[in-house]
N, C-alpha and C positions, 0 to 999 in steps of 0.2 A: 815213815818207812821208806827204805831205799830198795828199789827193784832193779835187778841186773839181769840181763840175758846174754849169755856167752855160748859160743860153740863149746861143747863138752870135749875139750882136748887138753892133753897134759900141758901144752904150751900156755894155756889160759889160767893155769893154777896160780901163777905168780900175780897176775892182774887181780884175780879174785881176792887173794890174801892181802894184797896192798890196800884194796878198798876196805876190807873188813878191819884191818889193823888201823887204818886212818880213822874209821868210825869209833873204834874202841879208844884210841888215843884221845880223840876229842871229848870222849865221855869220861876221861879220867881213869880208865882202866889201867892197872899196873902192868908192867912188861911181863911179869910172871904169869898173870892171868891171861894176857893177850896170847902168850905162847900156848897155853893150854887150849884156848879156843881155836887158835890157828892150826894146831895139830889135828883137831877134830874136823875142821873145815877142809883141810887138805885131804884127809883120809876119805871123806865122803865125796868130794869133788873128783878125786882121782878114780874112785870106784865107778862113778858115773861115766867118766871119760873112757875107762877101760872096758866096762861091761854092759852099760845100758843099751847101746845101739849095735852090738855085735861088731861086724866089720865096717859098718858105715859110721858117719858122724852126725850127731844130732845136737840140739841145744839143751842147755840147762838154764832154768830160771832160778834166781836166788833172791829171796826177799829177806832183807836185814832190818830188824826192828830193835833199835837201841833205846832203852828207857833210862835217861840220865838220872831221874829221881830215884828209881828203884835199883840203879846200878846193875842193869840186867840186859841181856841180849837174847833175841829169839831169831833163829835163822831157818828159813824154809828152803829146801832144795827140791826143785820140781824137774822132772824129765818125762818125756813121752816114750821112753824105751820099754823094753820088756818088763812086765810087772815083776817086781822082786822086792820082798820084804826081808832085809838083812837081820831084822830082830827076831825072826822066826827060827833061825838056825841056832843050834846048840853052841854055847861058848866053847872055845878050845880049852882043853885041859892043860893049864899052865904049870901043873905039877910035873908033867912029863918033860923029858928033854926035847930039844928041838928036833932031834933025829926020830924020836918016837911019836911026836905030835903030827897030826894031819896038817897039811898046808891050808892056810886061809883062816879067816875069822879073827885074827889078832887085832886088826885095825878097828873093826866095829866094836870089839871088846874094849879097846882103849877109849873110843868115843862114849860108850855106855858108862864106863867107870869115871870118866872125867867131866861129863856134862851132868847137869841137874836132872834134865828130862830129855829123853829121846823117844820119838814116836814115828810111826809110819802109817800112811793110808794110801790106798789107790782110789783116785777119784777123777772122774771126767777124763779117763784115758791117761792119767798121769800118776807116776810114783811121786809121793810127797813125803820126804823125810824131814822131820822138824827136830832141831836141837835147841835147848834153852839153858842159859847159865846166868847165875847172879854172882857178882864178884865182891859184894859187900856183906857177906854173911857174918 
């Protein structure tokens, strides 16, 4: 398992994505599957950077567990920001036009639809959002 700690800033998104993409490439994950995972990672990390700490900056811990045998990845995102479970909120109605739809929620909907599992817990003063994906189905 690889553990990373970064300041939760938009500028660090690229660094996080390059680390994850390297891990996936070494595990033989196809470019198409890498992109799917990268979109989910970017969405979650950007949300932490934008919302977890309000006007201040805090850290995000990211645990990356790639299983080469199972062709799978599990990523835990941890932050000490305001407790927030994005999975509790109702999914946006994508049948409505962009003008009719309320702002927000599309990113986490993409994460939920593209990953095999997405879960949230608040433990020891930390938000912990976990995503998992298997690319050899």
